[in-house]
PQR file of N, CA, C, O and H, with PARSE charges and radii, in Angstrom:
ATOM      1  N   MET A   1     -76.776  -2.557 -37.778 -0.4000 1.5000
ATOM      2  CA  MET A   1     -78.198  -2.761 -37.437 -0.0000 2.0000
ATOM      3  C   MET A   1     -78.326  -3.109 -35.949  0.5500 1.7000
ATOM      4  O   MET A   1     -79.183  -2.591 -35.232 -0.5500 1.4000
ATOM      5  N   ARG A   2     -77.450  -3.994 -35.529 -0.4000 1.5000
ATOM      6  CA  ARG A   2     -77.555  -4.435 -34.135 -0.0000 2.0000
ATOM      7  C   ARG A   2     -77.285  -3.254 -33.178  0.5500 1.7000
ATOM      8  O   ARG A   2     -78.027  -3.034 -32.220 -0.5500 1.4000
ATOM      9  H   ARG A   2     -76.755  -4.414 -36.112  0.4000 1.0000
ATOM     10  N   SER A   3     -76.223  -2.515 -33.459 -0.4000 1.5000
ATOM     11  CA  SER A   3     -75.862  -1.384 -32.588 -0.0000 2.0000
ATOM     12  C   SER A   3     -77.005  -0.363 -32.546  0.5500 1.7000
ATOM     13  O   SER A   3     -77.273   0.224 -31.499 -0.5500 1.4000
ATOM     14  H   SER A   3     -75.620  -2.694 -34.237  0.4000 1.0000
ATOM     15  N   MET A   4     -77.670  -0.156 -33.673 -0.4000 1.5000
ATOM     16  CA  MET A   4     -78.765   0.815 -33.720 -0.0000 2.0000
ATOM     17  C   MET A   4     -79.873   0.393 -32.758  0.5500 1.7000
ATOM     18  O   MET A   4     -80.330   1.191 -31.939 -0.5500 1.4000
ATOM     19  H   MET A   4     -77.451  -0.633 -34.524  0.4000 1.0000
ATOM     20  N   SER A   5     -80.299  -0.863 -32.862 -0.4000 1.5000
ATOM     21  CA  SER A   5     -81.372  -1.341 -31.988 -0.0000 2.0000
ATOM     22  C   SER A   5     -80.921  -1.259 -30.523  0.5500 1.7000
ATOM     23  O   SER A   5     -81.709  -0.929 -29.637 -0.5500 1.4000
ATOM     24  H   SER A   5     -79.928  -1.511 -33.526  0.4000 1.0000
ATOM     25  N   SER A   6     -79.649  -1.564 -30.292 -0.4000 1.5000
ATOM     26  CA  SER A   6     -79.118  -1.509 -28.927 -0.0000 2.0000
ATOM     27  C   SER A   6     -79.202  -0.081 -28.397  0.5500 1.7000
ATOM     28  O   SER A   6     -79.587   0.146 -27.250 -0.5500 1.4000
ATOM     29  H   SER A   6     -79.010  -1.832 -31.013  0.4000 1.0000
ATOM     30  N   GLU A   7     -78.835   0.879 -29.248 -0.4000 1.5000
ATOM     31  CA  GLU A   7     -78.896   2.284 -28.822 -0.0000 2.0000
ATOM     32  C   GLU A   7     -80.325   2.654 -28.464  0.5500 1.7000
ATOM     33  O   GLU A   7     -80.580   3.293 -27.443 -0.5500 1.4000
ATOM     34  H   GLU A   7     -78.522   0.694 -30.180  0.4000 1.0000
ATOM     35  N   ARG A   8     -81.253   2.243 -29.320 -0.4000 1.5000
ATOM     36  CA  ARG A   8     -82.663   2.577 -29.079 -0.0000 2.0000
ATOM     37  C   ARG A   8     -83.114   1.943 -27.762  0.5500 1.7000
ATOM     38  O   ARG A   8     -83.836   2.565 -26.983 -0.5500 1.4000
ATOM     39  H   ARG A   8     -81.046   1.724 -30.149  0.4000 1.0000
ATOM     40  N   PHE A   9     -82.684   0.701 -27.518 -0.4000 1.5000
ATOM     41  CA  PHE A   9     -83.055   0.011 -26.276 -0.0000 2.0000
ATOM     42  C   PHE A   9     -82.514   0.776 -25.072  0.5500 1.7000
ATOM     43  O   PHE A   9     -83.209   0.963 -24.073 -0.5500 1.4000
ATOM     44  H   PHE A   9     -82.097   0.195 -28.151  0.4000 1.0000
ATOM     45  N   GLN A  10     -81.255   1.216 -25.186 -0.4000 1.5000
ATOM     46  CA  GLN A  10     -80.658   1.969 -24.071 -0.0000 2.0000
ATOM     47  C   GLN A  10     -81.444   3.247 -23.808  0.5500 1.7000
ATOM     48  O   GLN A  10     -81.674   3.625 -22.659 -0.5500 1.4000
ATOM     49  H   GLN A  10     -80.691   1.064 -25.997  0.4000 1.0000
ATOM     50  N   GLU A  11     -81.854   3.909 -24.897 -0.4000 1.5000
ATOM     51  CA  GLU A  11     -82.614   5.154 -24.747 -0.0000 2.0000
ATOM     52  C   GLU A  11     -83.924   4.872 -24.012  0.5500 1.7000
ATOM     53  O   GLU A  11     -84.313   5.606 -23.103 -0.5500 1.4000
ATOM     54  H   GLU A  11     -81.667   3.601 -25.830  0.4000 1.0000
ATOM     55  N   LEU A  12     -84.594   3.799 -24.422 -0.4000 1.5000
ATOM     56  CA  LEU A  12     -85.867   3.443 -23.785 -0.0000 2.0000
ATOM     57  C   LEU A  12     -85.645   3.146 -22.307  0.5500 1.7000
ATOM     58  O   LEU A  12     -86.418   3.575 -21.450 -0.5500 1.4000
ATOM     59  H   LEU A  12     -84.279   3.204 -25.161  0.4000 1.0000
ATOM     60  N   LEU A  13     -84.579   2.407 -22.023 -0.4000 1.5000
ATOM     61  CA  LEU A  13     -84.281   2.048 -20.635 -0.0000 2.0000
ATOM     62  C   LEU A  13     -84.024   3.313 -19.821  0.5500 1.7000
ATOM     63  O   LEU A  13     -84.514   3.451 -18.700 -0.5500 1.4000
ATOM     64  H   LEU A  13     -83.951   2.058 -22.719  0.4000 1.0000
ATOM     65  N   LEU A  14     -83.245   4.240 -20.402 -0.4000 1.5000
ATOM     66  CA  LEU A  14     -82.939   5.495 -19.707 -0.0000 2.0000
ATOM     67  C   LEU A  14     -84.227   6.249 -19.408  0.5500 1.7000
ATOM     68  O   LEU A  14     -84.412   6.753 -18.301 -0.5500 1.4000
ATOM     69  H   LEU A  14     -82.847   4.127 -21.312  0.4000 1.0000
ATOM     70  N   ASN A  15     -85.110   6.326 -20.384 -0.4000 1.5000
ATOM     71  CA  ASN A  15     -86.378   7.035 -20.195 -0.0000 2.0000
ATOM     72  C   ASN A  15     -87.184   6.373 -19.078  0.5500 1.7000
ATOM     73  O   ASN A  15     -87.759   7.054 -18.229 -0.5500 1.4000
ATOM     74  H   ASN A  15     -84.960   5.916 -21.284  0.4000 1.0000
ATOM     75  N   ALA A  16     -87.222   5.040 -19.086 -0.4000 1.5000
ATOM     76  CA  ALA A  16     -87.978   4.303 -18.067 -0.0000 2.0000
ATOM     77  C   ALA A  16     -87.400   4.591 -16.679  0.5500 1.7000
ATOM     78  O   ALA A  16     -88.143   4.857 -15.735 -0.5500 1.4000
ATOM     79  H   ALA A  16     -86.755   4.486 -19.776  0.4000 1.0000
ATOM     80  N   THR A  17     -86.073   4.537 -16.563 -0.4000 1.5000
ATOM     81  CA  THR A  17     -85.452   4.796 -15.259 -0.0000 2.0000
ATOM     82  C   THR A  17     -85.732   6.224 -14.811  0.5500 1.7000
ATOM     83  O   THR A  17     -85.986   6.474 -13.633 -0.5500 1.4000
ATOM     84  H   THR A  17     -85.469   4.321 -17.331  0.4000 1.0000
ATOM     85  N   GLY A  18     -85.686   7.154 -15.752 -0.4000 1.5000
ATOM     86  CA  GLY A  18     -85.953   8.550 -15.424 -0.0000 2.0000
ATOM     87  C   GLY A  18     -87.361   8.713 -14.890  0.5500 1.7000
ATOM     88  O   GLY A  18     -87.584   9.409 -13.899 -0.5500 1.4000
ATOM     89  H   GLY A  18     -85.480   6.950 -16.709  0.4000 1.0000
ATOM     90  N   GLU A  19     -88.315   8.065 -15.553 -0.4000 1.5000
ATOM     91  CA  GLU A  19     -89.707   8.173 -15.097 -0.0000 2.0000
ATOM     92  C   GLU A  19     -89.851   7.573 -13.705  0.5500 1.7000
ATOM     93  O   GLU A  19     -90.515   8.150 -12.845 -0.5500 1.4000
ATOM     94  H   GLU A  19     -88.134   7.500 -16.358  0.4000 1.0000
ATOM     95  N   THR A  20     -89.230   6.413 -13.480 -0.4000 1.5000
ATOM     96  CA  THR A  20     -89.312   5.758 -12.171 -0.0000 2.0000
ATOM     97  C   THR A  20     -88.719   6.664 -11.095  0.5500 1.7000
ATOM     98  O   THR A  20     -89.299   6.840 -10.024 -0.5500 1.4000
ATOM     99  H   THR A  20     -88.691   5.944 -14.180  0.4000 1.0000
ATOM    100  N   LEU A  21     -87.552   7.235 -11.399 -0.4000 1.5000
ATOM    101  CA  LEU A  21     -86.902   8.123 -10.432 -0.0000 2.0000
ATOM    102  C   LEU A  21     -87.821   9.294 -10.099  0.5500 1.7000
ATOM    103  O   LEU A  21     -87.951   9.685  -8.939 -0.5500 1.4000
ATOM    104  H   LEU A  21     -87.081   7.092 -12.270  0.4000 1.0000
ATOM    105  N   TYR A  22     -88.459   9.849 -11.133 -0.4000 1.5000
ATOM    106  CA  TYR A  22     -89.366  10.980 -10.930 -0.0000 2.0000
ATOM    107  C   TYR A  22     -90.514  10.576 -10.007  0.5500 1.7000
ATOM    108  O   TYR A  22     -90.880  11.316  -9.094 -0.5500 1.4000
ATOM    109  H   TYR A  22     -88.354   9.532 -12.076  0.4000 1.0000
ATOM    110  N   MET A  23     -91.074   9.393 -10.259 -0.4000 1.5000
ATOM    111  CA  MET A  23     -92.194   8.920  -9.432 -0.0000 2.0000
ATOM    112  C   MET A  23     -91.737   8.739  -7.983  0.5500 1.7000
ATOM    113  O   MET A  23     -92.436   9.136  -7.051 -0.5500 1.4000
ATOM    114  H   MET A  23     -90.777   8.793 -11.001  0.4000 1.0000
ATOM    115  N   VAL A  24     -90.567   8.140  -7.804 -0.4000 1.5000
ATOM    116  CA  VAL A  24     -90.039   7.934  -6.447 -0.0000 2.0000
ATOM    117  C   VAL A  24     -89.852   9.274  -5.754  0.5500 1.7000
ATOM    118  O   VAL A  24     -90.176   9.426  -4.576 -0.5500 1.4000
ATOM    119  H   VAL A  24     -89.999   7.817  -8.561  0.4000 1.0000
ATOM    120  N   LEU A  25     -89.326  10.246  -6.494 -0.4000 1.5000
ATOM    121  CA  LEU A  25     -89.108  11.574  -5.920 -0.0000 2.0000
ATOM    122  C   LEU A  25     -90.432  12.176  -5.474  0.5500 1.7000
ATOM    123  O   LEU A  25     -90.527  12.736  -4.382 -0.5500 1.4000
ATOM    124  H   LEU A  25     -89.063  10.123  -7.451  0.4000 1.0000
ATOM    125  N   LEU A  26     -91.449  12.061  -6.314 -0.4000 1.5000
ATOM    126  CA  LEU A  26     -92.770  12.601  -5.972 -0.0000 2.0000
ATOM    127  C   LEU A  26     -93.299  11.914  -4.715  0.5500 1.7000
ATOM    128  O   LEU A  26     -93.808  12.574  -3.809 -0.5500 1.4000
ATOM    129  H   LEU A  26     -91.371  11.606  -7.202  0.4000 1.0000
ATOM    130  N   ALA A  27     -93.179  10.600  -4.664 -0.4000 1.5000
ATOM    131  CA  ALA A  27     -93.664   9.847  -3.503 -0.0000 2.0000
ATOM    132  C   ALA A  27     -92.934  10.309  -2.244  0.5500 1.7000
ATOM    133  O   ALA A  27     -93.552  10.502  -1.197 -0.5500 1.4000
ATOM    134  H   ALA A  27     -92.765  10.064  -5.400  0.4000 1.0000
ATOM    135  N   ALA A  28     -91.619  10.484  -2.350 -0.4000 1.5000
ATOM    136  CA  ALA A  28     -90.831  10.924  -1.196 -0.0000 2.0000
ATOM    137  C   ALA A  28     -91.305  12.301  -0.743  0.5500 1.7000
ATOM    138  O   ALA A  28     -91.414  12.559   0.456 -0.5500 1.4000
ATOM    139  H   ALA A  28     -91.117  10.327  -3.200  0.4000 1.0000
ATOM    140  N   LEU A  29     -91.583  13.176  -1.690 -0.4000 1.5000
ATOM    141  CA  LEU A  29     -92.058  14.522  -1.351 -0.0000 2.0000
ATOM    142  C   LEU A  29     -93.376  14.431  -0.586  0.5500 1.7000
ATOM    143  O   LEU A  29     -93.559  15.089   0.439 -0.5500 1.4000
ATOM    144  H   LEU A  29     -91.495  12.966  -2.663  0.4000 1.0000
ATOM    145  N   PHE A  30     -94.292  13.608  -1.097 -0.4000 1.5000
ATOM    146  CA  PHE A  30     -95.591  13.470  -0.430 -0.0000 2.0000
ATOM    147  C   PHE A  30     -95.409  12.926   0.982  0.5500 1.7000
ATOM    148  O   PHE A  30     -96.074  13.372   1.917 -0.5500 1.4000
ATOM    149  H   PHE A  30     -94.144  13.074  -1.929  0.4000 1.0000
ATOM    150  N   HIS A  31     -94.502  11.958   1.132 -0.4000 1.5000
ATOM    151  CA  HIS A  31     -94.266  11.370   2.457 -0.0000 2.0000
ATOM    152  C   HIS A  31     -93.691  12.421   3.402  0.5500 1.7000
ATOM    153  O   HIS A  31     -94.053  12.479   4.577 -0.5500 1.4000
ATOM    154  H   HIS A  31     -93.962  11.596   0.373  0.4000 1.0000
ATOM    155  N   GLY A  32     -92.793  13.251   2.875 -0.4000 1.5000
ATOM    156  CA  GLY A  32     -92.169  14.281   3.706 -0.0000 2.0000
ATOM    157  C   GLY A  32     -93.201  15.303   4.170  0.5500 1.7000
ATOM    158  O   GLY A  32     -93.123  15.801   5.293 -0.5500 1.4000
ATOM    159  H   GLY A  32     -92.500  13.204   1.920  0.4000 1.0000
ATOM    160  N   ARG A  33     -94.168  15.616   3.307 -0.4000 1.5000
ATOM    161  CA  ARG A  33     -95.185  16.616   3.694 -0.0000 2.0000
ATOM    162  C   ARG A  33     -96.042  16.082   4.833  0.5500 1.7000
ATOM    163  O   ARG A  33     -96.500  16.844   5.685 -0.5500 1.4000
ATOM    164  H   ARG A  33     -94.231  15.212   2.395  0.4000 1.0000
ATOM    165  N   ARG A  34     -96.254  14.784   4.845 -0.4000 1.5000
ATOM    166  CA  ARG A  34     -97.074  14.210   5.927 -0.0000 2.0000
ATOM    167  C   ARG A  34     -96.300  14.357   7.225  0.5500 1.7000
ATOM    168  O   ARG A  34     -96.783  13.948   8.281 -0.5500 1.4000
ATOM    169  H   ARG A  34     -95.881  14.166   4.153  0.4000 1.0000
TER
END
């Protein structure tokens, strides 16, 4: 049970980091265009 919840937490964390990275990339692109 514990490992399952841990796996789910890791997945959520990975998704969150991925979204953040995507946002940072977009921001960098916008800055570069300026």
